[in-house]
Phi, psi and omega in degrees: 000318180294326179294322180293320179296319178296321179293321178294320179298319178295319181297308181289331176295321177295320178297317179298317180295322179295320179295317181295315180293325178293320178297320180294317179295319178295324179297317178298320180294317180293318178298318179295323179294320177298313179297322180293321180292328180283315184274353179062262181221161183283136180254148176284077183259164182286151176298340179283348180289139181293340182262016186297313184274340178289334182287352181288347178266016182291161182285334181231141175274181179290156177274074181284139008265005178295325177240134179226151176283134177294145181253156180298152180293335181266011180290154180248108184229226186288136179280147177220145183234134172265096189297332180292337179261001182276131177258007177054050181279344175074010181291322181295321180291326181286325184276344183296123183284345182244005178055050180267357180249127181237123184232138172237104182270153172230117182287147178254156179277352180207175178290128185257359179156191181224152175276179181293338178262009176091006179285127180291146179250128181232002183229135174272150176257096178289330179209133175214092183248141175236121179265100182288347175290333178268337188302134177258007174057040179279334178081006182296325182296328180285333181285323185273350182295118184289334181255003179056037179271345178256117185226163174256123183274181178267008180279115182244349182255085179226040180290150181223152175284330178248124183297336180294337179284352178273001174267117185253128178259131183247350179289137183249018179265139176280167180296324179293319178295322179298314180296320181295313180295322179293321179295319179298317180293319180296320178296320179295320178293324179293321177298317179296321181294317179294322178295323179291320179294324180294324181282338182262002178290141181292140180271139180273120181271142179266121181260146179272169180296325181294320179293326179292317179297322180295317180293321181289326180291334179291329182280338181288145177289143181285139179289146180281137181268123179244119181292141179278139180258122180266120179271139177263000000 
């Protein structure tokens, strides 16, 4: 008899718990519906707007990707490089804590141009790759850039199915141009090396007969001096 009462209590207890949880869920749904009717739909407003977070309870979300929420100007998102303003100083690659920037420089024998701020360019960028799959979005590379050619854009939706597609190349030199510039630099360095060797070669001095006699006399043994004895 006691077993039957216990089973009945469990049965009706489960029913009671189901009714209570259903009422709680319906209450949340009704509250959300009220907020949605009041707020209508979400608008693409700026994060600086006081109503930015209240709009998240709207009945309809934005029509993405036709409509997107604006992001703050100080946000850290996808990196972008203006290669024409890059002087290939390698500071961004050195300061990167995760080594997501890979640069291959080729030195030039002369000034090859100027950046937008007037900085002379003397190095070609044979390779300038940024692996956004490794990037930790710290922004250090943008701070050390002397010409401010490396910036973080507002683009945050750049997901890929293949991680290799997250490596972006910004160098605009072809393989043939890279070989040509490298050959020109190597030839110039070889000319400088040969000129330096020519100036450092020992000079042959012309010696006179007198100097030869002097040198030869130094090698001869000195005669021994014997005092003469005068007999009386």
